[in-house]
C-alpha positions as semicolon CSV with decimal commas, in nm:
position;residue;x (nm);y (nm);z (nm)
1;M;-0,003;0,002;0,001
2;R;0,108;0,362;-0,078
3;L;0,123;0,640;0,178
4;L;0,180;1,003;0,153
5;V;0,376;1,181;0,425
6;V;0,366;1,572;0,429
7;E;0,604;1,688;0,687
8;D;0,844;1,978;0,656
9;E;1,094;1,851;0,920
10;S;1,314;1,623;0,702
11;G;1,437;1,413;0,998
12;I;1,095;1,312;1,092
13;A;0,985;1,265;0,735
14;E;1,280;1,043;0,660
15;A;1,223;0,849;0,981
16;L;0,865;0,795;0,896
17;R;0,950;0,671;0,553
18;R;1,209;0,423;0,693
19;G;0,953;0,296;0,941
20;F;0,662;0,265;0,701
21;N;0,880;0,097;0,444
22;A;1,004;-0,161;0,707
23;D;0,624;-0,230;0,763
24;G;0,564;-0,300;0,392
25;F;0,440;0,035;0,274
26;V;0,551;0,242;-0,022
27;V;0,597;0,614;0,082
28;D;0,604;0,936;-0,104
29;L;0,727;1,240;0,070
30;A;0,640;1,616;0,043
31;F;0,794;1,883;0,260
32;D;0,553;2,179;0,191
33;G;0,179;2,230;0,163
34;P;0,161;2,288;-0,221
35;S;0,377;1,993;-0,305
36;G;0,173;1,767;-0,078
37;L;-0,157;1,886;-0,224
38;E;-0,037;1,814;-0,572
39;L;0,079;1,463;-0,498
40;A;-0,257;1,408;-0,310
41;L;-0,451;1,520;-0,617
42;T;-0,256;1,312;-0,868
43;N;-0,199;0,984;-0,684
44;D;-0,393;0,728;-0,509
45;Y;-0,299;0,664;-0,145
46;A;-0,415;0,440;0,126
47;V;-0,372;0,717;0,384
48;I;-0,221;1,070;0,394
49;V;-0,003;1,164;0,710
50;L;-0,026;1,540;0,708
51;D;0,156;1,791;0,929
52;L;-0,038;2,082;1,041
53;M;0,240;2,355;1,036
54;L;0,377;2,344;0,685
55;P;0,537;2,606;0,457
56;A;0,344;2,802;0,206
57;M;0,011;2,616;0,287
58;S;-0,103;2,487;0,625
59;G;-0,224;2,125;0,679
60;Y;-0,560;2,275;0,751
61;E;-0,566;2,433;0,398
62;V;-0,438;2,118;0,233
63;C;-0,699;1,907;0,407
64;S;-0,995;2,124;0,338
65;T;-0,888;2,175;-0,020
66;L;-0,868;1,791;-0,080
67;R;-1,208;1,753;0,060
68;R;-1,355;2,022;-0,149
69;Q;-1,202;1,865;-0,455
70;G;-1,365;1,529;-0,380
71;V;-1,061;1,348;-0,244
72;H;-1,184;1,112;0,020
73;T;-0,853;0,944;0,119
74;P;-0,821;0,896;0,497
75;I;-0,618;1,200;0,639
76;L;-0,420;1,161;0,968
77;M;-0,305;1,495;1,095
78;L;0,034;1,536;1,281
79;T;0,100;1,850;1,493
80;A;0,320;1,989;1,769
81;K;0,022;2,223;1,871
82;D;-0,181;2,132;2,164
83;G;-0,538;2,173;2,285
84;E;-0,874;2,049;2,199
85;Y;-0,958;2,343;1,984
86;D;-0,670;2,250;1,756
87;E;-0,794;1,897;1,734
88;L;-1,153;2,009;1,650
89;E;-1,023;2,249;1,384
90;G;-0,820;1,974;1,220
91;L;-1,113;1,745;1,228
92;E;-1,361;2,016;1,099
93;S;-1,132;2,074;0,797
94;G;-1,185;1,707;0,697
95;A;-0,913;1,509;0,876
96;D;-1,004;1,150;0,994
97;D;-0,764;1,137;1,275
98;Y;-0,521;1,345;1,478
99;V;-0,191;1,260;1,652
100;K;0,016;1,510;1,848
101;K;0,394;1,533;1,858
102;P;0,584;1,390;2,007
103;F;0,461;1,052;1,919
104;R;0,575;0,698;1,924
105;Y;0,590;0,516;1,591
106;P;0,404;0,201;1,693
107;I;0,106;0,413;1,793
108;L;0,118;0,615;1,470
109;L;0,132;0,292;1,271
110;S;-0,164;0,151;1,448
111;R;-0,374;0,449;1,385
112;V;-0,268;0,449;1,018
113;R;-0,374;0,083;0,993
114;A;-0,701;0,157;1,173
115;L;-0,782;0,411;0,898
116;I;-0,706;0,150;0,636
117;R;-0,927;-0,102;0,793
118;R;-1,209;0,149;0,820
119;S;-1,172;0,234;0,458
120;A;-1,191;-0,133;0,359
121;I;-1,525;-0,160;0,553
122;V;-1,660;0,139;0,368
123;A;-1,553;-0,009;0,038
124;S;-1,740;-0,335;0,108
125;A;-2,051;-0,167;0,247
126;G;-2,228;-0,134;-0,092
127;D;-2,163;0,251;-0,040
128;V;-2,498;0,314;0,151
129;L;-2,591;0,215;0,512
130;E;-2,954;0,272;0,603
131;V;-3,149;0,282;0,932
132;G;-3,510;0,360;0,856
133;D;-3,492;0,676;0,654
134;L;-3,164;0,772;0,781
135;R;-2,899;0,704;0,503
136;F;-2,523;0,730;0,508
137;H;-2,334;0,726;0,178
138;C;-2,002;0,586;0,279
139;G;-1,791;0,685;-0,029
140;A;-1,919;1,035;-0,054
141;R;-1,934;1,078;0,328
142;R;-2,284;1,228;0,315
143;V;-2,577;1,184;0,544
144;F;-2,944;1,224;0,480
145;R;-3,271;1,193;0,673
146;G;-3,512;1,136;0,396
147;D;-3,435;1,385;0,128
148;T;-3,266;1,639;0,365
149;E;-2,889;1,628;0,389
150;I;-2,742;1,659;0,724
151;E;-2,412;1,836;0,796
152;L;-2,176;1,659;1,026
153;S;-1,805;1,686;1,114
154;P;-1,586;1,387;1,007
155;R;-1,532;1,250;1,353
156;A;-1,904;1,263;1,412
157;M;-1,963;1,089;1,079
158;A;-1,729;0,822;1,188
159;V;-1,915;0,774;1,515
160;L;-2,258;0,768;1,324
161;E;-2,123;0,533;1,076
162;Y;-1,997;0,279;1,343
163;L;-2,344;0,306;1,517
164;M;-2,518;0,241;1,187
165;W;-2,304;-0,077;1,121
166;Q;-2,409;-0,190;1,476
167;R;-2,786;-0,092;1,429
168;D;-3,027;-0,219;1,691
169;L;-2,724;-0,316;1,918
170;V;-2,619;-0,145;2,229
171;V;-2,271;-0,026;2,168
172;P;-2,043;0,053;2,482
173;K;-1,863;0,384;2,488
174;S;-1,533;0,202;2,519
175;Q;-1,599;0,031;2,198
176;I;-1,685;0,351;2,014
177;V;-1,341;0,481;2,132
178;D;-1,161;0,186;2,008
179;Q;-1,313;0,191;1,673
180;V;-1,313;0,557;1,598
181;W;-1,030;0,706;1,801
182;G;-0,822;0,388;1,809
183;P;-0,725;0,151;2,105
184;E;-0,433;0,384;2,197
185;F;-0,649;0,688;2,260
186;A;-0,526;0,838;2,588
187;G;-0,787;1,119;2,599
188;D;-1,108;1,149;2,811
189;P;-1,356;0,882;2,684
190;N;-1,634;1,113;2,762
191;I;-1,556;1,290;2,439
192;V;-1,800;1,021;2,287
193;E;-2,087;1,188;2,485
194;V;-2,004;1,522;2,311
195;Y;-2,018;1,365;1,972
196;V;-2,332;1,170;2,042
197;S;-2,510;1,481;2,159
198;R;-2,411;1,649;1,833
199;I;-2,530;1,362;1,628
200;R;-2,857;1,329;1,814
201;A;-2,931;1,706;1,750
202;A;-2,858;1,664;1,393
203;I;-3,033;1,343;1,298
204;D;-3,309;1,333;1,568
205;T;-3,394;1,669;1,733
206;A;-3,405;1,850;1,411
207;F;-3,651;1,601;1,264
208;D;-3,848;1,531;1,583
209;R;-3,711;1,171;1,599
210;S;-3,556;0,956;1,868
211;S;-3,355;0,697;1,689
212;L;-3,022;0,744;1,881
213;E;-3,081;0,612;2,231
214;T;-2,863;0,627;2,533
215;V;-2,887;0,305;2,742
216;R;-2,771;0,424;3,090
217;G;-2,469;0,258;3,213
218;V;-2,414;0,051;2,897
219;G;-2,387;0,268;2,592
220;Y;-2,577;0,379;2,275
221;R;-2,823;0,220;2,040
222;L;-2,924;0,342;1,702
223;C;-3,244;0,207;1,553
224;D;-3,542;0,293;1,325
225;D;-3,764;0,505;1,561
226;S;-4,073;0,399;1,369
227;R;-4,039;0,072;1,555
228;G;-4,131;0,249;1,881
229;R;-3,769;0,257;2,057
230;G;-3,642;0,565;2,233
C-alpha cells in the first residue's frame, strides 16, 4: 500500500519513511503544503499523514482543499500544537484522525492501519448504510434524513457510521472509542458523549425523531424510531 507523508521536518519525514517501508508500505514524501496537495490530487494513497504547520500552505488548508476537490483518502493529521480546539479545527477541516507530537511510531502505525481497515469496511458496504430513512453514503461521506442532507463533522460521521453498522445493538462507549479514535487513545472517553449529543441534535432533534438512544450505564443504540424505541 502507498502512503503520502507531508512533513516539513526532514528528519521526521525520513524516519517515518524508513519505518513505514519496514512495515511494507511504499511512501511518497512532500515537505510543504503545495507539493503535498499536488501529490494527493494526482496519486492514489491508502492514507495521507499530514503535518499541520507547513510552509506556504497549512495542513488545514491542504486538508480542506482535498475534501472540496472530492478526495476522500483518509487523512491523519500530525501537529506539535496542543489543545482540544486545534484537534477540533483539524477534524472540521476534514481530517479523519489526529496525533500530537511527540509520538511513538508504533502508535502512529496502529492509527494508520485502523484508518485503512475503516476504509476497507466502507468499500465493502455497498456504499450506503440505512436505518429507517436515515442514510449514510459511505464513499461520498454524506448523511441524509429522507431527502434532507445533514451536515456533520468527519469525526461525528465516523461515530454515526459505526453506530449504523451496529444498528439495533447497544454499543459501549469504550467500543466506540476503540473503533473511531483507536485503542491507544489516551484522552477523556467522555468525548464520545459530546459527539453523540451533536449527532442526536442533527439526526433526531431537528426532525422530531428519537432513533439514537442512550442506554444508561451501558452505551448507545441506533434504531429505526418508527419501531417504537427511544
